[in-house]
Backbone as JSON, one array per atom type, in Angstrom:
{
  "sequence": "MDPQTEIELQAAAFRRLQKHLMEDRTDAQNIDMMNLAGFCRNCLSRWYQEAANERGIEMDKNEAREIFYGMTMDEWKANYQTDASPKKQAEFEVAFKENVTDKS",
  "N": [[0.85, -1.17, 0.0], [0.54, 2.23, -0.81], [2.0, 5.2, 0.74], [0.27, 7.51, 0.77], [-2.3, 6.42, 0.36], [-2.48, 4.91, 2.68], [-2.5, 6.95, 4.63], [-4.95, 8.17, 3.93], [-6.75, 6.07, 4.48], [-6.34, 5.79, 7.25], [-7.27, 8.31, 8.09], [-9.93, 8.1, 7.31], [-10.79, 6.05, 8.99], [-10.47, 7.32, 11.46], [-12.35, 9.41, 11.17], [-14.68, 7.85, 11.12], [-14.62, 6.71, 13.7], [-14.9, 9.06, 15.17], [-17.5, 9.88, 14.31], [-18.96, 7.71, 15.27], [-18.66, 7.98, 18.06], [-19.7, 10.52, 18.38], [-22.27, 10.5, 17.31], [-23.48, 7.9, 17.22], [-22.98, 6.61, 19.66], [-23.57, 8.26, 21.93], [-24.27, 7.67, 24.46], [-22.11, 6.46, 25.63], [-20.15, 7.18, 28.16], [-17.59, 9.58, 28.84], [-16.05, 9.2, 31.17], [-16.33, 6.5, 31.62], [-15.12, 5.47, 29.34], [-12.49, 6.39, 29.71], [-11.82, 5.11, 32.11], [-11.92, 2.46, 31.32], [-10.46, 2.21, 28.85], [-8.43, 4.05, 28.9], [-8.46, 6.41, 27.46], [-10.47, 9.09, 26.13], [-13.16, 11.04, 24.65], [-12.22, 13.64, 25.1], [-9.47, 13.25, 25.18], [-9.03, 12.44, 22.51], [-9.77, 14.8, 21.21], [-7.8, 16.46, 22.24], [-5.49, 15.32, 21.16], [-5.97, 15.85, 18.51], [-5.88, 18.66, 18.58], [-3.16, 18.98, 19.35], [-1.87, 17.9, 17.1], [-2.64, 19.75, 15.19], [-1.44, 22.1, 16.25], [1.25, 21.36, 16.11], [1.64, 21.59, 13.43], [1.59, 24.23, 13.03], [-0.89, 25.39, 13.14], [-3.06, 27.4, 14.79], [-4.9, 26.51, 17.53], [-7.09, 26.16, 20.19], [-7.92, 24.37, 23.25], [-10.75, 24.37, 23.6], [-11.69, 24.93, 21.01], [-10.79, 22.65, 19.63], [-12.23, 20.66, 20.98], [-14.83, 21.37, 20.3], [-14.77, 20.89, 17.57], [-14.34, 18.14, 17.62], [-16.49, 17.13, 19.16], [-18.67, 18.2, 17.86], [-20.18, 20.2, 18.86], [-20.39, 22.63, 21.52], [-18.63, 22.08, 24.65], [-20.26, 22.62, 26.85], [-22.8, 22.32, 25.71], [-22.65, 19.57, 25.03], [-22.33, 18.37, 27.57], [-24.78, 19.13, 28.75], [-26.6, 17.78, 27.16], [-25.79, 15.05, 27.07], [-24.04, 14.11, 29.11], [-23.84, 12.25, 32.12], [-24.22, 11.95, 35.71], [-21.41, 10.87, 37.58], [-20.62, 8.11, 39.61], [-19.17, 8.04, 42.96], [-17.34, 5.91, 43.03], [-16.68, 5.51, 40.29], [-15.51, 7.99, 39.83], [-13.26, 7.85, 41.47], [-11.89, 5.73, 40.22], [-11.42, 7.02, 37.84], [-9.56, 9.01, 38.59], [-7.26, 7.46, 39.0], [-6.95, 6.33, 36.41], [-6.61, 8.65, 34.9], [-4.21, 9.68, 35.92], [-2.51, 7.59, 35.15], [-2.67, 7.65, 32.36], [-2.86, 10.22, 31.26], [-1.66, 12.36, 32.71], [1.36, 14.15, 32.67], [4.28, 12.34, 32.72], [6.94, 12.94, 32.85]],
  "CA": [[0.0, 0.0, 0.0], [1.37, 3.43, -0.86], [1.82, 6.01, 1.92], [-0.9, 8.37, 0.68], [-3.5, 5.6, 0.59], [-2.48, 4.57, 4.12], [-2.96, 8.17, 5.33], [-6.37, 8.34, 3.65], [-7.5, 5.05, 5.22], [-6.28, 6.16, 8.64], [-8.17, 9.45, 8.26], [-11.3, 7.6, 7.19], [-11.06, 5.29, 10.24], [-10.64, 8.32, 12.51], [-13.64, 10.06, 10.98], [-15.72, 6.9, 11.51], [-14.6, 6.65, 15.16], [-15.47, 10.31, 15.63], [-18.95, 9.8, 14.09], [-19.48, 6.69, 16.18], [-18.72, 8.54, 19.41], [-20.46, 11.78, 18.37], [-23.66, 10.32, 16.91], [-24.03, 6.57, 17.46], [-22.81, 6.18, 21.04], [-23.55, 9.38, 22.88], [-24.47, 7.11, 25.79], [-20.81, 6.03, 26.15], [-19.63, 8.31, 28.94], [-16.16, 9.78, 28.81], [-15.43, 8.65, 32.35], [-16.28, 5.03, 31.41], [-14.09, 5.21, 28.32], [-11.18, 6.61, 30.34], [-11.57, 4.05, 33.11], [-11.73, 1.16, 30.64], [-9.5, 2.19, 27.75], [-7.32, 4.98, 29.11], [-8.64, 7.59, 26.66], [-11.87, 9.45, 25.95], [-13.34, 12.05, 23.63], [-11.35, 14.76, 25.39], [-8.13, 12.86, 24.73], [-9.03, 12.49, 21.06], [-9.76, 16.21, 20.79], [-6.47, 17.02, 22.59], [-4.54, 14.81, 20.16], [-6.27, 16.6, 17.31], [-5.3, 19.98, 18.81], [-1.69, 18.86, 19.34], [-1.46, 17.7, 15.71], [-2.8, 21.05, 14.52], [-0.43, 23.01, 16.76], [2.55, 20.92, 15.58], [1.68, 22.02, 12.03], [1.51, 25.69, 13.0], [-2.28, 25.82, 13.13], [-3.47, 27.8, 16.13], [-6.18, 25.91, 17.97], [-7.07, 25.91, 21.62], [-8.65, 23.16, 23.71], [-12.19, 24.48, 23.34], [-11.92, 24.8, 19.57], [-10.6, 21.25, 19.28], [-13.33, 19.89, 21.52], [-16.01, 21.67, 19.51], [-14.6, 20.15, 16.3], [-14.5, 16.69, 17.82], [-17.84, 16.82, 19.69], [-19.7, 18.74, 16.99], [-20.89, 21.2, 19.65], [-19.54, 23.08, 22.65], [-18.62, 21.16, 25.78], [-21.44, 22.89, 27.64], [-23.93, 21.64, 25.05], [-22.48, 18.11, 25.17], [-22.63, 18.01, 28.95], [-26.2, 19.29, 29.02], [-27.35, 16.79, 26.37], [-25.37, 13.65, 27.14], [-23.24, 13.66, 30.27], [-24.57, 11.85, 33.32], [-23.42, 12.03, 36.93], [-20.57, 9.69, 37.83], [-20.61, 7.68, 41.03], [-17.88, 8.22, 43.62], [-16.44, 4.81, 42.63], [-16.17, 5.84, 38.94], [-14.62, 9.16, 39.95], [-11.98, 7.37, 42.04], [-11.24, 4.99, 39.16], [-10.96, 8.01, 36.88], [-8.34, 9.64, 39.12], [-6.16, 6.53, 38.71], [-6.78, 6.23, 34.96], [-6.08, 9.93, 34.39], [-2.77, 9.73, 36.28], [-1.77, 6.58, 34.37], [-2.74, 7.81, 30.92], [-2.87, 11.6, 30.77], [-0.71, 13.21, 33.43], [2.74, 14.1, 32.18], [5.1, 11.5, 33.6], [8.35, 13.31, 32.78]],
  "C": [[0.9, 1.23, -0.01], [1.04, 4.33, 0.35], [0.6, 6.92, 1.91], [-2.2, 7.62, 0.92], [-3.6, 5.23, 2.07], [-2.99, 5.75, 4.93], [-4.47, 8.35, 5.14], [-7.21, 7.32, 4.41], [-7.48, 5.34, 6.72], [-7.22, 7.31, 8.97], [-9.63, 9.01, 8.23], [-11.71, 6.83, 8.46], [-11.27, 6.27, 11.39], [-11.98, 9.02, 12.4], [-14.8, 9.13, 11.41], [-15.78, 6.74, 13.03], [-15.25, 7.91, 15.72], [-17.0, 10.3, 15.47], [-19.58, 8.82, 15.06], [-19.66, 7.27, 17.58], [-19.61, 9.78, 19.48], [-21.94, 11.53, 18.12], [-24.26, 8.98, 17.37], [-23.99, 6.17, 18.94], [-22.63, 7.36, 22.02], [-23.75, 8.91, 24.31], [-23.14, 6.64, 26.41], [-20.2, 7.24, 26.86], [-18.12, 8.37, 28.88], [-15.45, 9.11, 29.99], [-15.32, 7.12, 32.22], [-15.22, 4.66, 30.4], [-12.69, 5.35, 28.94], [-10.85, 5.49, 31.3], [-11.3, 2.7, 32.45], [-10.55, 1.17, 29.69], [-8.33, 3.16, 27.92], [-7.36, 6.21, 28.18], [-10.14, 7.85, 26.51], [-11.98, 10.48, 24.84], [-12.42, 13.27, 23.85], [-9.91, 14.46, 24.96], [-8.03, 12.96, 23.2], [-9.0, 13.94, 20.57], [-8.42, 16.86, 21.13], [-5.44, 16.56, 21.58], [-4.72, 15.55, 18.83], [-5.67, 18.01, 17.41], [-3.79, 19.95, 18.72], [-1.17, 18.71, 17.9], [-1.58, 19.02, 14.94], [-1.7, 22.01, 14.95], [0.96, 22.66, 16.24], [2.74, 21.37, 14.13], [1.54, 23.52, 11.89], [0.11, 26.24, 12.91], [-2.69, 26.15, 14.56], [-4.84, 27.23, 16.45], [-6.08, 25.69, 19.47], [-7.94, 24.7, 21.97], [-10.13, 23.22, 23.39], [-12.52, 24.35, 21.88], [-11.8, 23.34, 19.14], [-11.77, 20.4, 19.78], [-14.61, 20.13, 20.7], [-15.96, 20.97, 18.15], [-14.88, 18.68, 16.53], [-15.92, 16.32, 18.28], [-18.97, 17.26, 18.75], [-20.57, 19.77, 17.68], [-19.97, 21.64, 20.78], [-19.61, 22.03, 23.76], [-19.85, 21.38, 26.66], [-22.68, 22.23, 27.04], [-23.86, 20.13, 25.21], [-22.86, 17.67, 26.59], [-24.11, 18.07, 29.24], [-27.03, 18.2, 28.33], [-27.05, 15.34, 26.71], [-24.67, 13.2, 28.4], [-24.12, 13.36, 31.46], [-23.63, 11.98, 34.53], [-22.64, 10.72, 37.12], [-20.59, 9.38, 39.32], [-19.25, 7.97, 41.64], [-16.87, 7.14, 43.21], [-15.85, 5.1, 41.24], [-15.23, 7.0, 38.99], [-13.27, 8.75, 40.51], [-11.2, 6.59, 41.0], [-10.68, 5.95, 38.11], [-9.68, 8.68, 37.33], [-7.12, 8.77, 38.81], [-5.9, 6.49, 37.19], [-6.17, 7.49, 34.39], [-4.58, 10.02, 34.69], [-1.95, 8.75, 35.43], [-1.69, 6.94, 32.89], [-2.62, 9.24, 30.41], [-1.82, 12.46, 31.43], [0.69, 13.03, 32.88], [3.62, 13.36, 33.18], [6.56, 11.89, 33.6], [8.8, 14.18, 33.92]]
}
């Protein structure tokens, strides 16, 4: 497979993942994703922002989240986010430290 086709397939897979999380599985809570997989929608939007910034494209966290979520974070939270139990919140603290916090 040539490099350009590989890039296009990777981009298509990313767009499908984004659609899946944005439209098909709005019930999948970020905290559950982080606790289980070590990443969530916010991570994906942060990686998107980092890629843009590395290429000289100015983008802040809120802009990246709006691109990834298809709406503002406030809208997403109002429409889809549910309250997390204390147990899930404690698990999240561990998952966040293991997967997001800078370890250097």
